[in-house]
N, C-alpha and C positions, 0 to 999 in steps of 0.2 A: 504493500500500500504506500510506502514512502516514495516509491518510484512514480506512483500515480499522482501524488500530492501536488507537484508543481503544475501539472496540466489542469487539475481541478482549480487551482488558484488562478490560473490564467482565465478560466471560464468564469470565475467569480468576480473579477475586478475590472474596472475601467482602465484605459491606457495609462492614466496618470497614477494608477495604484500598483504598477508592476514592479515596484521596488521592495516588495515584501521579502526578497532575499537579496542582500547587498553584499557584494564581494570585493575584498581587497586581496591580500595574501591570506585572508581569513574570511569567514562567512559570518554575516550578522543576520539573524532571523528576528525581526520585530514581531511581537505578539500584543495581546491586549494588556496595556500598562506594563509590559516587560520587553526586554530585548536580550538575545542570547548570542554570544560569540561561539561559533562552531568551527572546527577545522583550523583552529589557531595553533600557535606553538605552545608546547607545555611550559608551565611555570613562568609565564610571561605577563607583565603588567599591561592590562588594557584599561584605558580610561574613557569614560563616557563624557562626551562634550555636549553642552546645550547648543541650541541653534545660533547663539551669539558667541560661541567658542569657550564658554566658561567650563572649567574642569569640575565635574560633579562628584565622581567617585571612581577610584581605581580598584579593579578586581584582578588579582593575579590568577591566571588560568590554572586549571587542574592538570593532571598528568596526561589528559587527552586533549589539551588545548581548548577547553571549554570555559566560558565565563558568563555568568548570568547577572543581569541588572534588573532589579525590581524595586529597590528602595534607594532614595537619594538622601544623604545626610545634610544637615544644615551647613557643614563645612567639609572640605575635601578630606577623605580618609582613604587608606589602602586596606583592602580586605583580601586575605588569602582564601580562595575558594577551595572546595573539596568537601568530602562528606562531613556533615555537621558544621557547615560554614558559620562562623561567628560574625554577627553584625554588631559592632561595638557602639551603637547609637540608638537612642529611643526617640529622637526628635526629628526623624526623617519624614520624607513624603514618598508616596508611591510615584513611580515613573508616570508622567502625565500623558494620558492618551490624547492623540490628535496633534502632538508637537513633534518637531523634527530634532534629531540628534545625530551625532557622529560618534564613532569609536576610533581611538588612536592606539596603535601599538607603540608603547613608550620606549621600547628598546630600538626599534627600527624607524620610528617616526612616521610610519605609514598610517594614513587615515582613511577610513571608509568613506564612501559617498554618503551624503545626508540620507537619512531614512526616517519615515514617519511611524511612530509608535501608534498602534491601533487603540482606538477608544471603544468602549462598550457599544456605542451606537454604530460602529462600522460593520454593518451587516452585509454578508455576501449577497450577490444576486441569486435569484431562485435557481438558475442553471447550476450553481455550485452544489446545491442539495440534490437536484434531480440527477446529476451525473453519477452519484454514488448508488450502488446496488448492494443490498445487504440481504443475506439469506440465513435461515436458522434451521433448527431441527425440531421434530415433534417430541414432546416431553409429557408423559402421562403421569398424573398424580398417583395412579395406582400401580403402574408397571415400570415407571421411570423412563429414562431416555430411550428413544427408538433409533439407536445407532451409537456411534462412538463420539462422545461429546468433544474430545480433543480436536476432532476434525472440523468443528464448527466455530471455534473462536475466530472472530473477525476483527477488523480495524476500521474505525470511522475517522475521516479526515476533518480536522478543524480548520477554521478560517486562516490560521497562521501556518498551516502545513503540518502541525503536530497530529499524530495519529493516536487514538484511544482504543484500548482493547475492549471488545464487546462480545457478549454471548446472547444470541437470539433463540428463544424457545417458543415453539408453537404449542397451542393446547392440543389435548388428545382429540384426534379427528373423529373417533367413534363417539365421543361425548358431545363435541361441538362443531362437527362438520369440517369441510375443507377450507373454510375461510372465504373472504377476508374476516379477520377477527378484531374486536376492540383491542387496543394495544397500549401497554404502559411501560414506562422506563423506571428502573431503579438505578440510582446514580450516587456513588460514594467513593471514598478512599479506602474502603475495606477490600473485600475480594469479590465484588459482584460478578465480574467477568470470568471467574474461575470456571472452567468448562464442566467439571465433574461434580460441582456442588453449588446449589442455588441458595441465595440468601432468603430469609423468611418471607419478606414481602413478595419476592418473585415466586416462591413456591405457592403461596396463597393465591396470588393473582392467576397463576397458571392453572391451578385447580378450579378456579371460578370461571375459566373459559377465556382468559385473556392471553394474547401473545405478549411475551415479556422481553424487554431489551435491557440487559444488565451491563452497565458501563463503569469502568474504572476511571476516576479522575486522573488528570495529567500528573505524571510523576508517581503513580501508584500502579500496582499490578504490572501488566505488560504495556501500559500506556506511556507515551512519550511526554516530553515537557518536564518542567520543574514543579514539584509539589509546593503548594502554599496552603494556608488555612483560610478557606472561604474568600479567596481573592477574586477580583473581577474576571480574571482569565477563566476561572472555573464557571462563573456565571455565564460568560459568553460561550464556553464549550457546551453548557447545558442547552442554550438556545440552538446551537448548531446541531446537537444531537436530536432535539425534538423535530427540527425542520427537516433533517435528513430522513429520520424514521417515518415521518408523516407522508413522505413521498414514495414509500415502498408499496408495491401492489397488494401485499397481504394485510395492509392496515385498513381497518374498516373506516370509511368516511374521510380518510385523510386527516383524522384527529388523533391526538396522543394525550395520554394521561401520565401521571407519575405516582409511584407508591413508595413506601418505606417508612421506617421508624428510626428515630435518633439521627445518626449521620445522614442516611438517605432520606429521612424526613426533613431535616434542616435544608438539605440541598434543594429540595423541591421549591422551597420558598425563595431561595436565591435565584433559581432558574426562572420561576414564575415572575419575579420582579422585572425581568427583561422583556416580558410579554411576547414570547414567540406566538405568531399568529395561529399556529396549529396546536397550541396547548389548550386543551378543553377543560381539564379538571386535575386537581391535585388533592392528595389525602395525607398531609403531613401529620405525623404522630410523635409525641414525646420530643418536642423541639425546644430550642433556646429562643431568646429574643435578641440579646445583644452579646456578641462574641467577647468583647472586652470584659463585661461584667461577669461572664461565666468564669473568667480567669481571676477577676478581682471583685468578688461579691462585696458590695458596700465599700469598695476600695481596699479590701484586705486580700492578700495573695492566697489563692487556693492551692495548697500543696497536696491536695488529695486527688479526687477524680480528674479534674481538668488537667493538672500537670501530668498525671499518669497517662491520660488519653493522648496528650501531645507527644509524650515520650514514645508511646506505642506507635503512633503514626510515623515517627522518624525511623523506628526499628523496622517497620514493615514496608518501607519504600525500597526501591531498587530490587535486589535479589533477597531481601529479608523475608520473603514468603516462599515456602517450599514449592508451591505450585508454579511460581514464576521460574525458579531454578530448573524445575523439571521441564518446563516449556523450552527453555533455552537449550538444555541438554538434549532435547528431542529434535532440535534443529529449527526452532522458530526464530528466524533471522530478524524479523521485525521486532519481536520482543527483546532480543539481545541488543539491537541497535537502540531501542527506546530507553532501556534502563541505564545506558551510559550516562544520561543526563542526571541520574539520581545522585551523582557526585556533587551536584550543585544544590541539593536540598539543604535548607537552613537548619541550624540548631534552634528550633522554635522555643524550647523551654528557656534557653538563655535569652533569646530575643524578647519573649513575653515578660520575663521577669524584670526587664528594664522598663517596661511600660507602666510605671507607678502611677502615672496620670494618663487619662484617656486621650489618645491622639485625635486630632480633628478628622483624620482620614478613617477613623473607626466607624464613621457614619456609613461608609461603603459596605460595612458588614453588619449594620444595625438593622435587624429585621423589623423593629418597630417602625422604622422609616420606610424600609423597602417593601413592606406589606401594603402600604397605602396605594401604590399604582397597580397592584396585581389585578388583572382582568379575568383570569381563569376562575372557574368555580372552585371553592375551597371547602374541604371537610377536615377540620382541625380537631385533634383529640389530645388530651394531656391529663396528667395527674398532679394534684397539689403537692404531694410529698415525693415527687420523682427524685430518687436518690442520686441520679446522675445529672440530669439537666435542670432540676429545680422547677419552680413554679413561674418562671418568667413568661412562659408561653401564654399565660392568661392575659398578658398585656396586649396580645395580638388580636384578641377576640373582637375588639371594637375598632381595629385599625384597617380592616379590609374595605376601604371606602369605594374602590372601583371594581370589586369582584362581581362577576355575574350573579353569584349566589354564595352564601356562607352558611355552613352548618358546623356546630361545635358539640363535642362530647367531653364533659368535664367530670372529674371524680377524684376522691382520695385514692391513692394507689402508688404503684411502682412503675419503674421505667418500661418494662415490656408490656404493660397493660393495654397498649394500643393494638395488640394482637389478641386480646381477650375475645372470645367468640361473638359476644353481642356487638362489640365495636366493629369487628370485621364484617358482620352482617350489615351494619349501618353503612360502612363505606362501600360495600358491594352494591347496595341499593343506590347510593349516591353516584357511583361510576356508571351503573347501568343507565341512569337518567341523564347524566351530564356528559358522558363520554360516548357510550354505545348508543344513546338516544333511543332506548326501547324500554318496555315495561319490565321491571325487575322480576325475574323468575329463577330461583336457585335450582340448578340441575339436581334431579332426584337422586342420582347415584352419589353425588357429592354431599347432598344433604344427609345421607345416611353414613357415608364413610368418614367424612371430615369431622362430624360431630364427636365421634369417639376420640379422634386424634386431639382435638381441642380440649376435650374433657381431661384426657391423660396429661397433656402439657401443663395445664393450669390446676390440676388437682381437683377437678370438679367430678363429683360422683357420677353424674350422668348429665348429658346436655342435649337439647333439641334446638335447632335453629328456629327463629320465629317463622311463622307462616308467611308466605308471599302475600303482601298487603294490597296489591293493586290488580289482582286477577280480574276483578269485576269492572275495571276501567274500560270505557269504550275504545280508547286508543291511547297512544303515548302522550298526546297533549293533555288529556284529562288526568292521566296518572301524574304527570309533572305538576299540573296545577294543584292537585290534591296534596302532593308532597310539599309544595311551596306554601300551601296554606297552613301548614303545621308550624308551631313555634320552633325556631331553628336551633335552639340550644337545649341540650339535655344535661342535667346535673344529677349525678348519683350521690347518695348518702350512705355512709357506713358500708362501703364496698369491702367485701371480705367476710361479712357476717350474715349474708343472706341465704346461705345454704347449710346443709348438714355438715359440710366440711369447712372448719374454721380456716379462714385465709383465702379460700377460693374466690375468684373475682366475680362475685354475685352481690349486688347491693340489697339493702333492706328497704330502701325507698328511693324515689326519684321525682324530679319535676321537669317540665318543659317550660321554657321561658323565651322571651323575645330579646333579652339583653342580659349582660352580666355587669354588675349585680342586677337582679330582677327588678322590674317596675314595682313600686310600692315599698322598696327597702328603705330603711331609715338608718341614720347614723346614731350609734350609741356610744357614749363616752363614759369611761371608767377612770376615776381619780385615785391615784396612789395616796395613802394616808400614813401617818406616823405610827399607827398600830398595825400596819401590814395589810390593810384592806385595799380592795379595788371597789370604791364606793361610787354610787350613781351621782352623788352630789359632791361638790368641792369641799374639802375639809376646812374647818374653821381655824385650825392651827397648823403651822408649818412644822417641818421636822427634817432631819437628815439621817440617812442610812449609809453605811460604809461597806464596801467590799474590796477584797484584795485580788490582784492579778493572779490567775492560775496559769503558771508557765507550761503545764502539761496538757491543758484542755485542748489546745489546737491540734494535737497529734492523736486524739482519741475519738473514735466513732462509736456507734451504738451496737456494733455487732459482737457476737460472742466468739468463742474459740475457733469456730469454723471459718470465721471471716465473712467477707461479702460473697453471697451467692445470689445469682440473678433470679432463678426460677422456683426455688422451693415455696410451697404454699405458705408455710410459716418460717420466717427467718429465725436463726439462732441469735437471740438478742442478749446483750449485756449493756444495758443503758445505765451508764455510771452516773454518779452524783458529784456535785461540787462539795468540797470540804466546807465545814462550818467557817463562815466569814468570807468565802470566795464567791458568794452570790447573794443577791437580795431578792425577796419574794413577796408577791402581793396576791391576795385572794379575794374574790367576790364572796358575798354571802351566798348560801345555797339558793339556787334558782327556784323561784316560787312557781314557775310554769315551765313547760317544755319550750325551748327557744333554739333557733338556728342562728349562730353567729358566723360571720364570713369576712374575708378580706378581698381586696387590699385594705389594709389598715395602717394606722400611723401611731407611733409612740412618740410623744413629745417629752424628751428626756431633758432634765436639768442636771448636769454633771459638773463637779468641781474636782480638779486634780491638783493636789498640793505639790507633787513631786516630778511629774513628767508631762511634756506637752504633746505627746502622741498617744491617744487613747483609742483603743479598739473595744467595741461593745457588741454583745449579742443579746437579743431579747427573744425569749422563747415563751410561747403560749401552750398551755396544756389544759386538759380537763381533769379535775379532781372529782372522782365519782363518789356517790354515796356509799358504794361498797368498799371504799378504801383503796381503790386503784387509781393510778394516774396515767393518762393517755396523751401521747405527744400530738400536737396539732400543727404548729408552724413556728418558724424562726425567721428573724431578720438580723442584719449585721450592718455595722457602719464604723468606719474609721472617722472619728469626729472632725479631723481636719477637712473632711469632704462634706461638711454640714451645709454648705451653700446649696440651696435648692428652691424650686418653686412648688407651690401647693395648689391643687385644684380639688377641694374637698379632702378625700382620703387618698388621692393619687399624688405621688411625689415624683417630680422630675429632677434628676440630679445630673450634673455635667461631668463631674470628676476632673475638671480642668485644673491645670497647675496654677493658673492665674487666680482661681477661686479658693485654692487650698489655704487654710489658715490654721496653724498649730493652736492648740488649746492654751489659753493664758493661765499660767500657774496661779492657783489660789482663787481664781474667779469662777463664777457660775457661767457655764456654757450651755446654751439651749441647742439641741439637735433633734431633727425629725428622723426617726428610724422607721423605714418602711417595712411593714409586715406583708409579705407576698400573699397572693390570693389563696383562699381556702374556703371550705364550707363544712361546718361541723355542728351536729346536734348536741345540745346540752339539755339533759332531762331534768325534770323537777328534782331538786336535791343535789345536783351537780354544781361544782364551782369552777369558775375560770381562774387560772393561775397565770401570772406574768412573772418571769424570772429574768433579772438583768445580771450579766456576768461577762467574763472573757469569752471570746468565740471558741466553740468546740463542744465535744461530748454529745451534743443533741442532734447530730446529722449522721446520715448513713455513710456517704463516701466523700463528702467535702471536709477537708482538713484545713487549718488556718495557720499561717505563719505569724507568730507573735512578734511584736517589736523587740529589738535587742536591748531590753531594759538592764540596767545595772542594779540588781536587787529586785525586790518584790514591791512595786508601788501599790498604793491604796487610792481608792476613788470614793467620792461622796455622791450620793444621789439625793437631790432635793425633792421633798414632797410638800404640797400645800404652800400657803403663804406666797412669798415672792418667787418661788421656783417650783411651780405645780406640775410635776410629772403626771401625765395622763395618757390613756390609751383610747384611740378611736377605732371602732369596728363597724361593720355593717350588720344589721339585724334583718333577717329575711322572714316575712310573714307567709303563712299559708303552706308551709312545708309539712307533708305527712311524716311523722316520726313514729317508727315502729315501737311497740311496747317492749319494755324490758331492756336491760343493758346488754350490749353485745359481749360475747366472751372476751376475756383478756388472756392472751392476745388473740386477735382475729382481724382487726381492721388493716387493710393493706397499706403499707407504707408508714403505719403509725405504731411504734413500739408502745408497750404497756408495762407498768411495774407497780409495785406496792408504793403507795404514797407515803412520803416522809416529810414532815414540816421543816421549814428553814426558819431559824430564829435570826431575824435581822439584827445586825450590829448597829447600834445608834452612835452618833458622834459624841 
């Protein structure tokens, strides 16, 4: 395919755009906000020049004569490229798309011709996509592949000439006919294009009758190019993938959808933000909102899941995956050629650790902003206590201003719950209506066979898919109209306690609503008091409570000896406690009635630090039940230097900009709004709401927090009442059906449970 790429590029571009490959005694390949030196001399300094001749950055080539330009520092530096390239700057900018540059060989003084770096908007002509022909193999959910999968790995050509490895699987012809078929793409940096093993989203879609196209992002698998985390080159590649696949004869209606959870869920939103004309529908599950805040929640460095995820991405690029090595050993020359550029992959953990303040170009990876122009239909699902990606996803629910239609499925739960059977049936209906454009009818054989597999995977004793709901519709238009007349948001309550198997993904109750929070919700404010209460009314007297920094908390999660396990019905939990004096606690009186409290919420903290000017706080909400157990609900975090923010009711917008950062003034009261991410939790009569303020840690599954490098153990004061009234604002939702009786402890998905022990606050 790499030999075909130049001819496809000629078909795609106008005569003024034929400088996509620039040659001196080396080759420069411009991409979307990137440029790469190929075929240069090994260990040679190559400098990127702006169009007015300014030297921007020097990259010393690797042993193959390759050098990659993606980021430009504020002043000239020299970087040695190679595996795990270190970029010693955090104040840089991405390479500007649409501008002209040159590259000079500093040893020989030879300079390339000017070249234009591509912008996201530089879309090839339709001929570029029509020129590519992609074929796949039949794959049965019952019998497996109908042939040798290794023979069907293929390559898609992107607008800059990079080729991406892809695997196309057709649905079982006996179940779904000869095609064309509705078609979906699963796109990530994991191993989606591995021929002999399909990712979960692909397997489910294939079983439901969809042709599937599984594509590895650039710099991963057998794909060419240099890997980055959610950069615009990946967004543009997604556009090109969709438009290429949509023009294949086996694709129903020339429309494409996207599927996937977590990484391939997040990638759907980035691709959809570019609005490929052939993208009809996406079903993102268990996603993030802002990439920077995933690494720096509340401005505090996440040394847990996010850092580990980034490290794993680095390890699995190039030949770090066994299936890639085996492809090369078996003679896949395209794969061998492509992975050469993996030498240019960055050391992302080192790079991200430098980003103590949110760079302005983070907006290019901020899905809160990128969701607004998405035009495709969207089915979003997520869990409030998602141990990997958190509750950020809920911020997206009200952001899809341009989408054809939006449906959301929200629940307490865990990261893989987007593949729980009820959720899968929901996005099957959705894709049938918005991608296939037909009345949803689940294949009878799959209805029987897949139900048992889902039940086994999630620990459900038995499961039946819901009945087809639109069989009595006169036609597709009527079915669609009925679907769109339903409230678009489903919210589950007490997921995990709705069946005979504790922890299985079955809820005890649910609601359908038109918005989140639902119409009619009210703000409820709880005031911290000197006697440790969360009172409905402001206290008449002020007070001060003190806690000490816990230096160990940030390295402790709530899992037991087995550690983190993704799929077991009930986790092995060891939810540890803060030592006396290391946290302060406030409790409501027992609830007089059943009530549902929800987020987003805000804690207005008043903190005084006598000893240090860098203060990190965690606020955790729990339910203290009448039976003496305590159930985790939600946590929020903030480095108080990042307290600058804007408020809209209970929504907090924070910029994390270096210009807004202000260390805490020693000995003075500092007010800061700590955001509590979205949740929805029933509190029955007799239960109490608890708020605990502490150092970050102990109360999360996979997020760990790097503490400040304190000299000693500092103490902090929390003000209550009087002139420093700490208070908590939450949403109270009316009209939610609450099942009788307390759920077993543990049983709620994503919410650990333990015996309640009081905390005696230390007074000043």
